[in-house]
ChimeraX commands (.cxc) that place a marker at each C-alpha (Angstrom):
marker #1 position -56.26,-27.25,25.67 radius 0.5
marker #1 position -58.06,-29.04,22.89 radius 0.5
marker #1 position -58.11,-28.09,19.25 radius 0.5
marker #1 position -60.89,-28.86,16.83 radius 0.5
marker #1 position -60.28,-31.07,13.81 radius 0.5
marker #1 position -60.10,-29.49,10.37 radius 0.5
marker #1 position -63.33,-28.89,8.48 radius 0.5
marker #1 position -64.68,-32.10,7.08 radius 0.5
marker #1 position -67.67,-33.71,5.41 radius 0.5
marker #1 position -68.75,-37.23,6.26 radius 0.5
marker #1 position -70.83,-39.43,3.96 radius 0.5
marker #1 position -72.10,-42.87,4.94 radius 0.5
marker #1 position -74.41,-45.19,3.09 radius 0.5
marker #1 position -76.71,-47.45,5.14 radius 0.5
marker #1 position -76.67,-51.22,5.47 radius 0.5
marker #1 position -72.91,-51.64,5.59 radius 0.5
marker #1 position -72.25,-49.29,2.70 radius 0.5
marker #1 position -69.08,-47.28,2.12 radius 0.5
marker #1 position -67.98,-44.29,4.19 radius 0.5
marker #1 position -66.10,-41.17,3.12 radius 0.5
marker #1 position -64.50,-38.25,4.92 radius 0.5
marker #1 position -63.52,-35.22,2.85 radius 0.5
marker #1 position -61.30,-32.51,4.30 radius 0.5
marker #1 position -58.80,-29.91,3.15 radius 0.5
marker #1 position -56.09,-32.57,3.24 radius 0.5
marker #1 position -57.86,-34.96,0.87 radius 0.5
marker #1 position -60.38,-37.78,0.91 radius 0.5
marker #1 position -60.42,-40.82,3.19 radius 0.5
marker #1 position -62.76,-43.67,2.31 radius 0.5
marker #1 position -63.43,-47.26,3.25 radius 0.5
marker #1 position -65.76,-50.08,2.43 radius 0.5
marker #1 position -67.64,-51.60,5.39 radius 0.5
marker #1 position -65.25,-53.61,7.54 radius 0.5
marker #1 position -62.20,-52.61,5.49 radius 0.5
marker #1 position -59.29,-50.28,6.30 radius 0.5
marker #1 position -59.25,-46.58,5.38 radius 0.5
marker #1 position -57.68,-45.45,2.10 radius 0.5
marker #1 position -56.48,-41.98,1.05 radius 0.5
marker #1 position -57.06,-40.08,-2.19 radius 0.5
marker #1 position -55.63,-36.63,-2.91 radius 0.5
marker #1 position -59.11,-35.31,-3.73 radius 0.5
marker #1 position -59.73,-32.06,-1.83 radius 0.5
marker #1 position -63.05,-31.21,-0.21 radius 0.5
marker #1 position -65.41,-29.10,-2.28 radius 0.5
marker #1 position -67.35,-26.35,-0.53 radius 0.5
marker #1 position -70.31,-24.24,-1.45 radius 0.5
marker #1 position -72.99,-24.87,-4.03 radius 0.5
marker #1 position -71.87,-26.00,-7.46 radius 0.5
marker #1 position -73.37,-23.41,-9.76 radius 0.5
marker #1 position -71.38,-24.12,-12.89 radius 0.5
marker #1 position -72.22,-27.20,-14.94 radius 0.5
marker #1 position -68.73,-28.80,-14.87 radius 0.5
marker #1 position -68.51,-28.41,-11.08 radius 0.5
marker #1 position -72.07,-29.70,-10.59 radius 0.5
marker #1 position -71.17,-32.75,-12.65 radius 0.5
marker #1 position -68.22,-33.39,-10.32 radius 0.5
marker #1 position -70.62,-33.44,-7.34 radius 0.5
marker #1 position -72.97,-35.83,-9.12 radius 0.5
marker #1 position -70.18,-38.13,-10.26 radius 0.5
marker #1 position -68.76,-38.31,-6.73 radius 0.5
marker #1 position -71.95,-39.95,-5.47 radius 0.5
marker #1 position -72.44,-42.01,-8.64 radius 0.5
marker #1 position -69.01,-43.55,-8.08 radius 0.5
marker #1 position -69.52,-44.26,-4.35 radius 0.5
marker #1 position -69.12,-48.01,-4.93 radius 0.5
marker #1 position -65.46,-47.25,-5.64 radius 0.5
marker #1 position -65.00,-45.48,-2.30 radius 0.5
marker #1 position -62.34,-47.26,-0.30 radius 0.5
marker #1 position -61.30,-49.55,-3.12 radius 0.5
marker #1 position -58.74,-47.19,-4.63 radius 0.5
marker #1 position -56.15,-44.97,-3.03 radius 0.5
marker #1 position -53.24,-45.38,-0.70 radius 0.5
marker #1 position -53.54,-47.24,2.60 radius 0.5
marker #1 position -53.38,-44.94,5.65 radius 0.5
marker #1 position -51.24,-45.34,8.74 radius 0.5
marker #1 position -52.68,-46.33,12.14 radius 0.5
marker #1 position -52.67,-42.74,13.47 radius 0.5
marker #1 position -54.68,-41.45,10.49 radius 0.5
marker #1 position -57.14,-44.34,10.78 radius 0.5
marker #1 position -57.59,-43.58,14.50 radius 0.5
marker #1 position -58.16,-39.88,13.73 radius 0.5
marker #1 position -60.71,-40.75,11.03 radius 0.5
marker #1 position -62.62,-42.98,13.43 radius 0.5
marker #1 position -62.51,-40.17,16.02 radius 0.5
marker #1 position -64.02,-37.69,13.55 radius 0.5
marker #1 position -66.86,-40.12,12.85 radius 0.5
marker #1 position -67.53,-40.60,16.57 radius 0.5
marker #1 position -67.65,-36.81,16.96 radius 0.5
marker #1 position -70.21,-36.49,14.14 radius 0.5
marker #1 position -72.32,-39.39,15.44 radius 0.5
marker #1 position -72.30,-37.96,18.99 radius 0.5
marker #1 position -73.51,-34.58,17.72 radius 0.5
marker #1 position -76.29,-36.24,15.72 radius 0.5
marker #1 position -77.28,-38.41,18.68 radius 0.5
marker #1 position -77.66,-35.37,20.96 radius 0.5
marker #1 position -79.70,-33.54,18.32 radius 0.5
marker #1 position -82.02,-36.51,17.82 radius 0.5
marker #1 position -82.51,-37.04,21.55 radius 0.5
marker #1 position -83.23,-33.35,22.08 radius 0.5
marker #1 position -85.80,-33.34,19.29 radius 0.5
marker #1 position -87.47,-36.48,20.64 radius 0.5
marker #1 position -87.74,-35.07,24.17 radius 0.5
marker #1 position -89.21,-31.82,22.84 radius 0.5
marker #1 position -92.00,-33.80,21.14 radius 0.5
marker #1 position -93.02,-35.48,24.41 radius 0.5
marker link #1:1,2 radius 0.2
marker link #1:2,3 radius 0.2
marker link #1:3,4 radius 0.2
marker link #1:4,5 radius 0.2
marker link #1:5,6 radius 0.2
marker link #1:6,7 radius 0.2
marker link #1:7,8 radius 0.2
marker link #1:8,9 radius 0.2
marker link #1:9,10 radius 0.2
marker link #1:10,11 radius 0.2
marker link #1:11,12 radius 0.2
marker link #1:12,13 radius 0.2
marker link #1:13,14 radius 0.2
marker link #1:14,15 radius 0.2
marker link #1:15,16 radius 0.2
marker link #1:16,17 radius 0.2
marker link #1:17,18 radius 0.2
marker link #1:18,19 radius 0.2
marker link #1:19,20 radius 0.2
marker link #1:20,21 radius 0.2
marker link #1:21,22 radius 0.2
marker link #1:22,23 radius 0.2
marker link #1:23,24 radius 0.2
marker link #1:24,25 radius 0.2
marker link #1:25,26 radius 0.2
marker link #1:26,27 radius 0.2
marker link #1:27,28 radius 0.2
marker link #1:28,29 radius 0.2
marker link #1:29,30 radius 0.2
marker link #1:30,31 radius 0.2
marker link #1:31,32 radius 0.2
marker link #1:32,33 radius 0.2
marker link #1:33,34 radius 0.2
marker link #1:34,35 radius 0.2
marker link #1:35,36 radius 0.2
marker link #1:36,37 radius 0.2
marker link #1:37,38 radius 0.2
marker link #1:38,39 radius 0.2
marker link #1:39,40 radius 0.2
marker link #1:40,41 radius 0.2
marker link #1:41,42 radius 0.2
marker link #1:42,43 radius 0.2
marker link #1:43,44 radius 0.2
marker link #1:44,45 radius 0.2
marker link #1:45,46 radius 0.2
marker link #1:46,47 radius 0.2
marker link #1:47,48 radius 0.2
marker link #1:48,49 radius 0.2
marker link #1:49,50 radius 0.2
marker link #1:50,51 radius 0.2
marker link #1:51,52 radius 0.2
marker link #1:52,53 radius 0.2
marker link #1:53,54 radius 0.2
marker link #1:54,55 radius 0.2
marker link #1:55,56 radius 0.2
marker link #1:56,57 radius 0.2
marker link #1:57,58 radius 0.2
marker link #1:58,59 radius 0.2
marker link #1:59,60 radius 0.2
marker link #1:60,61 radius 0.2
marker link #1:61,62 radius 0.2
marker link #1:62,63 radius 0.2
marker link #1:63,64 radius 0.2
marker link #1:64,65 radius 0.2
marker link #1:65,66 radius 0.2
marker link #1:66,67 radius 0.2
marker link #1:67,68 radius 0.2
marker link #1:68,69 radius 0.2
marker link #1:69,70 radius 0.2
marker link #1:70,71 radius 0.2
marker link #1:71,72 radius 0.2
marker link #1:72,73 radius 0.2
marker link #1:73,74 radius 0.2
marker link #1:74,75 radius 0.2
marker link #1:75,76 radius 0.2
marker link #1:76,77 radius 0.2
marker link #1:77,78 radius 0.2
marker link #1:78,79 radius 0.2
marker link #1:79,80 radius 0.2
marker link #1:80,81 radius 0.2
marker link #1:81,82 radius 0.2
marker link #1:82,83 radius 0.2
marker link #1:83,84 radius 0.2
marker link #1:84,85 radius 0.2
marker link #1:85,86 radius 0.2
marker link #1:86,87 radius 0.2
marker link #1:87,88 radius 0.2
marker link #1:88,89 radius 0.2
marker link #1:89,90 radius 0.2
marker link #1:90,91 radius 0.2
marker link #1:91,92 radius 0.2
marker link #1:92,93 radius 0.2
marker link #1:93,94 radius 0.2
marker link #1:94,95 radius 0.2
marker link #1:95,96 radius 0.2
marker link #1:96,97 radius 0.2
marker link #1:97,98 radius 0.2
marker link #1:98,99 radius 0.2
marker link #1:99,100 radius 0.2
marker link #1:100,101 radius 0.2
marker link #1:101,102 radius 0.2
marker link #1:102,103 radius 0.2
marker link #1:103,104 radius 0.2
marker link #1:104,105 radius 0.2
view
């Protein structure tokens, strides 16, 4: 049968901004219209309650302009999987938004 992808977090900035997928295997990022790149930066989970860890969360978003500009290029299979993960997340959000809109009517 089918198996679910590993846990992941997806960040996207509007208006053609950068995208990032974080998972247990590392971080995949790209600038709009550019290929995916890989960094060996593991996904963080939970709430950052210690100051050094909180600063890592803040710096990750502060440095988003660098997403997809550094790291190793990924192979075609990994790029296809990354695009599939994004489609899965967007489909789930689309269903949720449509359901909420129809409940308001």
